[in-house]
C-alpha positions in Angstrom: -0.1 -0.2 0.0 3.0 2.2 0.8 4.7 1.9 -2.5 1.2 2.4 -4.4 0.6 5.9 -2.3 4.0 6.7 -3.2 3.4 5.9 -6.9 0.4 7.8 -7.4 2.3 10.7 -5.5 4.9 10.9 -8.2 2.3 10.5 -11.1 0.2 13.5 -9.7 3.5 15.7 -9.1 4.7 14.5 -12.9 1.2 15.6 -14.7 1.1 18.8 -12.0 4.4 20.0 -13.6 3.2 19.4 -17.0 0.4 21.5 -17.0 2.0 24.1 -14.9 1.2 27.8 -16.5 4.4 29.4 -16.7 5.2 33.6 -16.4 7.4 34.9 -19.1 9.0 38.5 -18.7 10.3 40.1 -22.1 11.9 43.5 -22.6 11.9 46.5 -25.3 14.4 48.9 -24.8 14.7 51.7 -27.4 16.3 54.1 -25.0 19.7 52.8 -24.5 19.9 50.3 -27.9 19.4 46.3 -28.3 21.8 43.4 -27.9 20.9 40.0 -29.5 17.3 40.9 -29.6 15.7 37.9 -27.8 13.7 39.9 -25.4 15.8 39.0 -22.2 17.1 41.9 -20.3 20.1 41.7 -21.6 19.2 41.7 -24.9 16.1 43.4 -25.4 14.2 44.0 -28.2 14.5 47.5 -30.3 11.1 48.1 -30.8 7.4 47.2 -30.1 7.1 46.2 -33.5 9.9 43.9 -33.3 9.1 42.2 -30.0 5.5 41.6 -31.8 6.6 39.6 -35.0 7.1 36.8 -32.7 3.3 36.0 -33.0 3.3 33.4 -30.1 0.8 30.3 -29.5 0.7 31.3 -25.7 -2.0 28.8 -25.4 -0.1 25.8 -26.6 2.6 27.0 -24.6 0.7 27.8 -21.4 2.0 30.7 -20.9 1.3 34.4 -20.0 3.6 37.0 -21.1 4.4 40.6 -19.7 6.6 42.8 -21.6 8.3 46.0 -20.1 9.1 48.6 -22.2 11.1 51.5 -21.8 12.8 54.3 -24.1 10.5 56.1 -26.4 9.6 55.0 -29.7 8.3 56.9 -32.8 6.8 54.0 -35.1 3.6 52.5 -34.7 3.2 48.9 -33.3 0.2 46.8 -34.3 -0.4 43.3 -32.3 -1.5 40.9 -34.4 -1.3 37.1 -34.9 -0.9 35.7 -31.2 -3.0 33.3 -29.8 -4.2 33.9 -26.2 -7.3 33.3 -23.7 -8.7 34.9 -20.7 -5.9 33.4 -18.4 -2.8 33.3 -20.8 -2.6 36.6 -22.3 -0.2 39.6 -22.7 0.5 42.4 -20.6 2.3 45.2 -22.4 3.6 47.6 -19.6 5.2 51.2 -20.2 5.2 51.6 -24.0 6.2 55.5 -25.1 5.6 56.0 -28.7 4.9 59.4 -30.9 3.9 58.6 -34.3 3.4 61.1 -37.5 2.9 58.6 -40.2 -0.3 58.5 -42.5 -2.8 56.2 -41.0 -0.4 55.0 -37.8 -2.1 54.8 -34.5 0.7 54.4 -31.6 -0.8 51.1 -30.8 -3.5 48.8 -32.7 -4.7 45.6 -30.6 -6.0 42.9 -33.2 -6.2 40.2 -30.8 -8.2 39.3 -27.8 -6.7 39.5 -23.9 -4.1 42.2 -23.8 -3.8 44.2 -21.0 -2.1 47.8 -22.2 -0.7 49.6 -18.9 1.2 52.6 -18.2 1.4 53.8 -22.2 2.4 57.4 -23.0 0.9 57.8 -26.5 1.4 60.6 -28.9 0.1 61.2 -32.3 1.1 64.1 -34.2 1.3 65.4 -37.6 -1.2 66.4 -40.0 -2.8 63.5 -41.9 -6.3 62.6 -42.1 -6.5 59.5 -40.0 -5.2 60.9 -36.4 -6.1 57.5 -34.1 -3.9 57.7 -31.7 -5.1 54.0 -30.0 -7.2 51.1 -31.1 -8.5 48.1 -29.6 -10.4 45.8 -32.3 -10.0 42.9 -30.8 -11.7 39.8 -31.1 -14.7 37.9 -30.2 -14.8 36.7 -26.7 -12.1 39.3 -26.2 -11.1 40.2 -22.4 -8.9 43.3 -22.6 -8.0 46.1 -20.1 -6.3 49.5 -21.1 -5.3 51.5 -17.5 -3.3 54.0 -16.3 -2.3 55.5 -19.7 -2.2 58.8 -21.6 -3.3 59.5 -25.0 -2.5 63.1 -26.7 -3.1 64.6 -30.2 -0.5 67.6 -31.2 -0.9 69.2 -34.2 -3.3 67.5 -35.7 -6.0 69.6 -37.4 -7.5 68.0 -40.4 -10.9 66.3 -39.6 -11.2 62.3 -39.8 -14.4 61.0 -38.7 -12.8 58.2 -36.2 -12.1 58.4 -32.6 -8.9 59.4 -31.5 -9.0 56.5 -29.0 -11.6 53.5 -30.4 -12.2 50.6 -28.2 -14.0 47.7 -29.7 -14.1 44.3 -29.4 -17.0 42.0 -30.4 -19.6 40.0 -28.9 -19.2 38.2 -25.7 -16.3 40.5 -24.6 -15.3 42.0 -21.4 -13.4 45.4 -21.8 -12.1 47.4 -18.9 -11.1 51.2 -19.7 -10.1 52.6 -16.5 -7.3 55.5 -14.9 -6.4 57.0 -18.3 -6.4 60.6 -19.7 -7.1 61.9 -23.3 -6.2 65.0 -24.2 -6.5 67.4 -27.6 -8.4 65.0 -29.5 -8.9 67.0 -33.0 -11.0 67.4 -36.1 -14.9 68.2 -35.7 -16.1 65.1 -36.6 -13.4 63.2 -34.5 -14.7 61.6 -31.0 -12.1 61.4 -28.2 -13.3 58.0 -26.6 -15.7 56.1 -28.8 -16.8 52.6 -27.7 -19.0 50.7 -29.8 -21.5 48.3 -27.8 -21.9 44.5 -28.8 -24.3 41.8 -27.5 -23.3 39.9 -23.9 -20.5 42.0 -23.3 -19.4 44.1 -20.4 -17.5 47.4 -20.4 -16.3 48.9 -17.2 -15.3 52.6 -18.2 -14.3 54.2 -14.4 -12.0 57.0 -13.5 -11.2 58.4 -17.2 -10.6 62.2 -18.0 -11.3 63.6 -21.2 -10.7 67.0 -21.7 -10.2 69.5 -25.1 -11.7 67.5 -27.9 -12.8 69.5 -30.7 -15.9 67.3 -31.0 -17.3 64.9 -28.5 -16.0 63.7 -25.4 -17.2 60.0 -24.7 -19.0 58.4 -26.6 -20.8 54.7 -25.9 -23.3 53.9 -28.5 -24.9 50.6 -30.0 -23.1 49.3 -32.7 -25.6 46.1 -33.0 -28.1 45.2 -30.5 -26.5 45.0 -27.4 -29.0 42.5 -25.9 -27.6 40.9 -22.3 -24.8 43.6 -22.5 -23.7 45.5 -19.3 -22.0 49.0 -19.3 -20.7 50.3 -16.0 -19.5 53.9 -16.4 -18.5 55.8 -12.9 -16.3 58.5 -11.8 -15.1 59.6 -15.6 -14.7 63.3 -15.9 -15.5 64.6 -19.4 -14.6 68.8 -19.8 -14.3 71.5 -22.1 -14.8 69.4 -25.5 -16.7 71.7 -28.0 -19.3 68.7 -28.7 -21.1 66.9 -26.2 -19.0 65.8 -23.4 -21.0 62.5 -23.1 -23.2 60.9 -25.4 -24.1 57.6 -24.1 -27.0 55.5 -26.1 -27.0 51.7 -24.3 -29.8 50.7 -26.4 -30.7 47.3 -25.2 -27.3 47.0 -23.2 -27.7 47.9 -18.7 -26.5 51.0 -18.2 -25.1 51.2 -14.1 -23.7 54.6 -13.5 -22.8 56.8 -11.1 -20.6 60.2 -10.2 -19.9 61.1 -13.9 -19.1 64.7 -14.2 -19.3 67.1 -17.1 -18.8 71.1 -17.7 -22.3 71.0 -20.1 -25.5 69.1 -19.3 -25.1 65.8 -20.8 -23.6 63.7 -18.0 -25.8 60.7 -16.9 -25.4 61.8 -13.7 -28.0 64.5 -13.4 -26.3 65.7 -10.4 -23.0 66.3 -12.0 -24.0 68.1 -14.7 -22.9 71.6 -15.5 -19.7 71.7 -12.9 -16.6 73.9 -12.8 -13.7 72.0 -12.3 -10.1 73.7 -10.9 -7.1 71.8 -12.6 -3.6 72.0 -11.1 -2.5 74.0 -14.6 -5.0 73.6 -17.7 -2.8 75.7 -19.6 0.3 73.3 -19.0 -2.0 70.6 -19.8 -1.9 68.9 -16.0 -5.5 68.1 -15.9 -4.7 66.7 -12.0 -7.6 67.8 -9.7 -6.3 71.3 -7.9 -6.4 71.1 -3.9 -9.0 73.9 -4.0 -11.5 72.0 -6.5 -14.9 71.7 -5.0 -16.8 69.5 -7.5 -14.4 66.3 -7.8 -12.5 65.6 -5.1 -13.6 63.0 -2.6 -17.1 62.7 -3.8 -16.6 59.6 -6.3 -18.1 56.1 -6.0 -16.0 53.3 -4.5 -15.3 50.6 -6.8 -14.6 47.2 -5.7 -12.6 46.3 -9.0 -9.5 48.6 -8.2 -8.0 50.7 -5.6 -5.3 52.8 -7.4 -5.4 55.9 -9.7 -3.2 57.0 -12.8 0.0 56.8 -11.1 -0.4 53.6 -9.1 -1.8 55.5 -6.2 -4.2 53.9 -3.8 -7.8 55.6 -3.6 -9.3 56.9 -1.8 -6.8 59.3 -0.1 -9.6 61.9 1.2 -12.9 61.0 2.6 -13.8 59.5 -1.1 -12.8 59.0 -4.2 -11.9 61.6 -6.7 -13.5 61.8 -9.7 -11.1 61.1 -12.8 -7.7 59.5 -13.6 -5.6 61.1 -10.7 -6.2 60.8 -6.8 -4.9 63.9 -5.2 -2.8 62.9 -2.8 -3.6 64.1 0.9 -1.2 66.1 3.0 1.4 67.1 -0.2 1.7 68.7 -3.3 0.3 66.7 -5.9 2.7 65.3 -8.4 2.9 67.6 -11.4 3.2 66.1 -15.1 2.8 68.2 -18.6 1.3 65.4 -20.1 2.2 66.5 -24.0 6.0 66.4 -22.9 5.7 62.9 -21.9 7.5 60.7 -24.1 8.5 63.7 -26.4 
């Protein structure tokens, strides 16, 4: 009997090892150069595009992949051709990319199950398509975009697309939180546009959208979104030439609290027509000033996360702040001129 127990234990350990999921970390370094370009810490990839060309099947390899990016690039990156699922996914952390080329978003995600974190994406130049970022994903995608800034500079031509387009298809789970979108140009271009599809969940929380030449946050029906849920909380849409919000949930269930607007379009009636005091709007610092009376400490607590754009803990005061940044308690808040990040 003892031998049988030992044999079973050995078989179980071998079986467990064979199916143990592994976590892989790779590196991109556009600042200090690159070595053998195998993605290891001593031989990082030179560009996001070079890293992306692997097109790995993470499901068959039973791996999760975290990619740490440092430095600033000038070539757009399209993530496509990878095989992922909800647990064997890609986390792209820290890319700083400025693009100017025709029809060249800084980052395009065309596969499911990607987390984009701590990105600083800038779109400059004057071509007709001024998308900064787009997520098309796939049916069943589970994607997270968080703690990132999206900035347009020097682009004046209309294009009819969104600066930040967050898509996906049916049965998707999309999270967009703790982000800031600044200066989206073009009178027919929205800052953040998110089409709604059936049986999907959209978590859009604690984002700041400012200075769009057209609409701010747009969430509209693409196909009849039966069975979909929209969770829209703690967003700040402000100083947009068009409406601050256009929310048309159709058959989707809309759960929303404490969304703030300068105009009368917030879905939260009590937070319409407000005046926000920023640290320095002229210098593109859209963090809340200490003297603000409309967005500080009045947000909704959200169970699924507890940090802000900088990774600081929420709340710092009596309650969550509205928008991408939680003002630090008892100290001078960080100053960041977002337009200069990555340039």
